[in-house]
C-alpha positions as CSV (number, residue, x, y, z in Angstrom):
1,M,-22.4,-13.0,-4.8
2,L,-23.2,-13.7,-8.4
3,N,-22.8,-16.5,-10.8
4,I,-20.3,-15.4,-13.4
5,A,-21.0,-18.5,-15.5
6,T,-24.4,-17.2,-16.3
7,A,-23.0,-13.7,-16.9
8,L,-20.2,-14.8,-19.0
9,A,-22.7,-16.8,-20.4
10,S,-8.5,-27.8,-45.2
11,A,-6.5,-24.4,-45.6
12,D,-6.4,-23.6,-42.0
13,P,-3.4,-21.6,-41.1
14,A,-2.1,-23.3,-37.9
15,P,-2.2,-20.9,-34.9
16,P,1.2,-20.3,-33.3
17,A,2.1,-22.9,-30.7
18,G,2.4,-22.2,-27.0
19,P,0.4,-20.6,-24.3
20,E,2.0,-17.2,-24.8
21,S,1.0,-16.9,-28.5
22,D,-2.4,-18.5,-27.7
23,Y,-3.1,-15.8,-25.1
24,E,-2.1,-13.0,-27.4
25,I,-4.6,-14.2,-30.1
26,V,-7.3,-14.7,-27.5
27,R,-6.5,-11.3,-25.9
28,R,-6.9,-9.6,-29.2
29,A,-10.2,-11.4,-29.9
30,I,-11.6,-10.6,-26.4
31,E,-10.6,-6.9,-26.8
32,F,-12.3,-6.8,-30.2
33,M,-15.5,-8.5,-28.9
34,T,-15.7,-6.3,-25.8
35,E,-15.4,-3.1,-27.8
36,R,-18.0,-4.3,-30.3
37,W,-20.3,-6.6,-28.4
38,R,-23.4,-4.5,-29.3
39,E,-22.7,-5.2,-33.0
40,Q,-22.6,-9.0,-32.2
41,P,-19.6,-9.4,-34.6
42,S,-19.6,-12.7,-36.6
43,L,-16.9,-15.3,-36.3
44,D,-15.7,-14.4,-39.8
45,R,-15.3,-10.8,-38.8
46,L,-13.5,-11.7,-35.6
47,A,-11.2,-14.1,-37.4
48,A,-10.3,-11.4,-40.0
49,H,-9.4,-9.1,-37.2
50,V,-6.9,-11.5,-35.6
51,G,-5.7,-12.9,-38.9
52,M,-6.8,-16.4,-38.6
53,N,-9.0,-18.9,-40.4
54,P,-12.5,-18.8,-38.7
55,L,-12.5,-22.6,-37.9
56,A,-9.0,-22.4,-36.4
57,L,-9.9,-19.5,-34.3
58,Q,-13.1,-21.2,-33.1
59,K,-11.2,-24.3,-32.1
60,L,-8.4,-22.3,-30.3
61,F,-10.8,-19.9,-28.5
62,T,-13.1,-22.8,-27.3
63,R,-10.1,-24.9,-26.2
64,W,-8.6,-22.0,-24.3
65,C,-11.7,-20.6,-22.7
66,G,-14.3,-23.4,-22.7
67,L,-16.7,-21.0,-24.4
68,S,-17.2,-20.3,-28.1
69,P,-16.6,-16.7,-29.3
70,K,-20.3,-16.3,-29.7
71,A,-21.1,-17.5,-26.2
72,F,-18.3,-15.2,-24.9
73,I,-19.9,-12.1,-26.5
74,Q,-23.2,-13.0,-25.0
75,A,-21.7,-13.5,-21.6
76,H,-19.8,-10.2,-21.5
77,T,-22.6,-7.7,-22.1
78,L,-23.0,-5.1,-19.5
79,D,-26.7,-5.7,-19.4
80,R,-26.0,-9.3,-18.4
81,A,-23.6,-8.2,-15.7
82,R,-26.2,-5.8,-14.3
83,A,-28.8,-8.6,-14.3
84,L,-26.5,-10.7,-12.2
85,L,-26.6,-8.0,-9.5
86,A,-30.3,-8.6,-9.1
87,D,-29.4,-12.1,-7.8
88,D,-30.1,-12.9,-4.2
89,A,-27.4,-11.3,-2.0
90,S,-27.8,-14.1,0.5
91,I,-25.7,-16.2,-1.9
92,L,-22.7,-14.2,-0.7
93,D,-23.2,-15.1,2.9
94,T,-23.9,-18.7,2.0
95,S,-20.7,-19.1,0.1
96,Y,-18.7,-17.8,2.9
97,E,-20.4,-20.0,5.4
98,V,-19.3,-23.1,3.7
99,G,-15.7,-22.2,4.3
100,L,-12.7,-22.6,2.1
101,S,-13.0,-26.4,1.9
102,G,-16.8,-26.3,1.3
103,P,-18.7,-27.2,-1.8
104,G,-18.5,-23.7,-3.1
105,R,-14.7,-24.1,-3.4
106,L,-14.7,-27.6,-4.7
107,H,-13.2,-26.7,-8.1
108,D,-11.3,-23.7,-7.0
109,L,-7.7,-23.2,-5.9
110,F,-7.3,-24.6,-2.4
111,V,-5.1,-22.3,-0.4
112,T,-3.8,-21.8,3.1
113,H,-2.6,-18.4,4.0
114,E,-0.9,-16.3,6.7
115,A,0.0,-12.6,7.0
116,M,3.5,-11.3,7.2
117,S,4.2,-10.0,10.7
118,P,3.3,-6.3,11.2
119,G,6.9,-5.6,11.9
120,A,8.1,-7.0,8.6
121,Y,5.4,-5.1,6.8
122,K,6.3,-1.8,8.4
123,A,10.0,-2.5,7.5
124,R,8.8,-2.7,3.9
125,G,10.1,-6.2,3.5
126,E,13.6,-5.6,5.0
127,G,15.2,-9.0,5.8
128,V,12.8,-10.9,3.6
129,V,14.3,-12.9,0.7
130,I,12.0,-13.0,-2.3
131,R,12.8,-15.3,-5.2
132,W,11.2,-14.5,-8.6
133,G,10.8,-15.8,-12.1
134,F,8.6,-15.3,-15.2
135,H,6.6,-18.2,-16.6
136,N,4.1,-18.7,-19.4
137,S,0.5,-18.7,-18.3
138,P,-2.9,-18.6,-20.0
139,F,-2.9,-14.9,-19.5
140,G,0.5,-13.8,-20.7
141,H,3.8,-13.9,-18.9
142,A,3.2,-14.4,-15.1
143,L,5.7,-13.1,-12.6
144,I,5.8,-15.4,-9.6
145,M,7.4,-14.2,-6.3
146,I,8.0,-16.5,-3.4
147,T,9.4,-16.5,0.1
148,D,10.5,-19.5,2.1
149,R,7.0,-19.5,3.5
150,G,5.0,-19.5,0.3
151,L,3.7,-17.5,-2.6
152,A,4.0,-13.7,-2.0
153,G,3.4,-12.2,-5.4
154,L,1.8,-12.9,-8.8
155,A,1.7,-10.3,-11.5
156,F,1.1,-10.4,-15.3
157,A,3.0,-8.8,-18.2
158,D,2.7,-8.7,-21.9
159,L,5.7,-9.4,-24.0
160,G,8.2,-6.6,-23.6
161,D,6.7,-5.3,-20.4
162,E,8.3,-7.8,-18.0
163,R,10.7,-5.3,-16.5
164,A,7.9,-2.8,-15.7
165,A,5.9,-5.5,-14.0
166,L,8.9,-6.6,-11.9
167,L,9.7,-3.0,-10.9
168,D,6.0,-2.5,-10.0
169,M,6.0,-5.5,-7.7
170,Q,9.4,-4.7,-6.2
171,G,8.2,-1.3,-5.3
172,R,5.6,-2.8,-3.0
173,F,8.3,-4.4,-0.9
174,P,11.3,-2.1,-1.6
175,C,13.6,-3.3,1.2
176,A,13.4,-7.0,0.5
177,D,16.3,-8.9,-1.1
178,Y,15.4,-10.1,-4.6
179,I,16.9,-13.2,-6.3
180,E,16.0,-14.4,-9.8
181,D,15.3,-18.1,-9.4
182,Q,13.0,-19.5,-12.2
183,A,13.7,-23.0,-11.1
184,A,12.3,-22.3,-7.6
185,T,9.2,-20.5,-8.9
186,A,8.4,-23.0,-11.7
187,C,6.5,-25.4,-9.4
188,Y,4.3,-22.6,-8.2
189,A,3.4,-21.6,-11.8
190,A,2.4,-25.2,-12.6
191,R,0.4,-25.5,-9.4
192,I,-1.5,-22.3,-10.0
193,F,-2.3,-22.5,-13.7
194,E,-3.1,-26.2,-14.1
195,P,-6.6,-26.9,-12.8
196,E,-5.9,-30.6,-12.4
197,R,-3.4,-29.7,-9.7
198,W,-6.0,-27.8,-7.6
199,R,-6.3,-30.4,-4.9
200,P,-7.3,-29.9,-1.3
201,E,-4.6,-32.4,-0.2
202,T,-1.9,-30.2,-1.7
203,P,-2.9,-26.7,-0.6
204,L,-1.1,-23.7,-2.0
205,R,0.5,-21.6,0.8
206,L,0.2,-17.8,0.5
207,V,2.0,-15.1,2.4
208,L,-0.1,-11.9,2.5
209,I,2.1,-8.8,2.8
210,G,0.0,-5.7,3.6
211,S,-1.7,-3.5,6.2
212,D,-4.2,-5.1,8.6
213,F,-7.1,-3.7,6.5
214,Q,-5.6,-4.8,3.2
215,V,-5.0,-8.3,4.6
216,R,-8.6,-8.5,5.8
217,V,-9.9,-7.6,2.3
218,W,-7.6,-10.1,0.6
219,Q,-8.6,-12.8,3.0
220,T,-12.3,-12.1,2.2
221,L,-11.6,-12.2,-1.5
222,L,-10.4,-15.8,-1.0
223,G,-14.0,-16.7,-0.1
224,V,-15.3,-15.7,-3.5
225,P,-15.5,-19.0,-5.3
226,L,-14.6,-19.8,-8.8
227,G,-17.5,-19.0,-11.1
228,R,-18.9,-16.3,-8.9
229,V,-18.4,-12.5,-8.6
230,A,-19.1,-10.0,-5.8
231,T,-19.2,-6.2,-5.5
232,Y,-16.9,-3.9,-3.6
233,S,-19.8,-3.0,-1.3
234,Q,-20.5,-6.6,-0.5
235,I,-16.9,-7.1,0.5
236,A,-17.1,-4.0,2.6
237,E,-20.1,-5.4,4.4
238,K,-18.4,-8.7,4.9
239,I,-15.5,-7.1,6.8
240,D,-17.9,-5.0,8.9
241,H,-17.1,-1.7,7.2
242,P,-20.2,-1.1,5.0
243,K,-19.3,2.5,4.2
244,A,-15.8,1.6,3.1
245,A,-16.4,0.4,-0.4
246,R,-13.9,3.0,-1.8
247,A,-11.2,1.8,0.7
248,V,-12.0,-1.8,-0.2
249,G,-11.5,-0.9,-3.9
250,A,-8.1,0.6,-3.1
251,A,-7.1,-2.6,-1.2
252,V,-8.4,-4.8,-4.0
253,G,-6.3,-2.8,-6.5
254,R,-3.2,-3.3,-4.3
255,N,-3.6,-7.1,-4.2
256,P,-0.1,-8.5,-4.7
257,I,-1.2,-12.1,-5.6
258,S,-3.4,-11.7,-8.6
259,F,-5.5,-14.6,-9.9
260,V,-5.0,-16.7,-6.7
261,V,-6.4,-14.0,-4.5
262,P,-9.3,-13.3,-6.9
263,C,-9.6,-9.6,-7.2
264,H,-10.7,-10.1,-10.8
265,R,-14.0,-11.5,-9.5
266,I,-15.0,-8.1,-8.0
267,L,-17.4,-5.8,-9.9
268,G,-18.6,-2.3,-9.4
269,K,-22.1,-1.8,-8.0
270,S,-23.5,-1.1,-11.5
271,G,-22.2,-4.4,-12.7
272,A,-19.2,-2.8,-14.6
273,L,-16.0,-4.7,-14.5
274,T,-14.2,-1.5,-13.4
275,G,-10.4,-1.4,-13.1
276,Y,-7.9,-4.1,-13.0
277,H,-4.2,-3.4,-12.3
278,W,-3.1,-5.8,-15.1
279,G,-5.7,-4.6,-17.7
280,L,-9.4,-5.0,-18.2
281,T,-8.9,-7.3,-21.2
282,R,-6.9,-9.7,-19.0
283,K,-9.7,-9.5,-16.3
284,R,-12.3,-10.4,-18.9
285,A,-10.0,-13.2,-20.2
286,I,-9.6,-14.7,-16.7
287,L,-13.3,-14.6,-15.9
288,G,-14.0,-16.3,-19.2
289,W,-11.4,-18.9,-18.6
290,E,-12.8,-19.6,-15.2
291,A,-16.3,-19.9,-16.6
292,G,-15.0,-22.6,-18.9
293,V,-13.1,-24.4,-16.1
294,S,-16.2,-24.2,-13.9
295,G,-18.4,-25.5,-16.7
296,R,-16.2,-28.4,-17.4
297,A,-15.9,-29.3,-13.7
298,D,-19.7,-29.4,-13.5
299,D,-20.2,-31.7,-16.5
């Protein structure tokens, strides 16, 4: 397991207010920096790309991410990601040994989880009531899906793509009964995206809906702490299937509870970020945001 914090190492036009518009600006900035990191683009060039005053962009980006644009560029080079993979692999085992309530999880989401019964999974959610709602998040619109036993789904969507995200998630549990209920899901959104609410005395309950193999992979992902990353092969070794990295990758890609079950913290063996169901730019944004949260927690 690897330390992502070291890898992610006047006439101001006021930026639009609200987390949705903030994310859109940051998303465009991250996309630009990721495509041109070898050029080490200046703040002025970045600001011109997103249509903001440089000072306003610097303040927004640093407030949102906890890192300056320059630090973010330095942190997201592929060379740095590869260098992380030279870190001692024993860190992975150490972090798992401390358990979900250990020091490695001190500043992370505290969760409890259970798997849906095999029968309910094979019935493709038949008889299960899932309430859903869209909410603003640091990473665009977040689709929250809950059952009476806890959080069952979390997806992301850009403006205008909400219906596609909803259909994607409904297709995973096609026989469930779906009820739009933003009031019921609002408390989950606040609990998930506000770090000050990440408290061990108020754990977040998850309901994992998947095959036995998928659930084992997702449970293992929960052991990857905030500010760390791991590889697909490391996860495969942890579940005693060292040759199943490809199958692990498929299970990671089918993770229904994005962000909370941190599939975004998994890298390819080369150090590449590889795929992310909700977009590589969003994956980079989440890792950068977490690096900022982790850094502030350690101050």
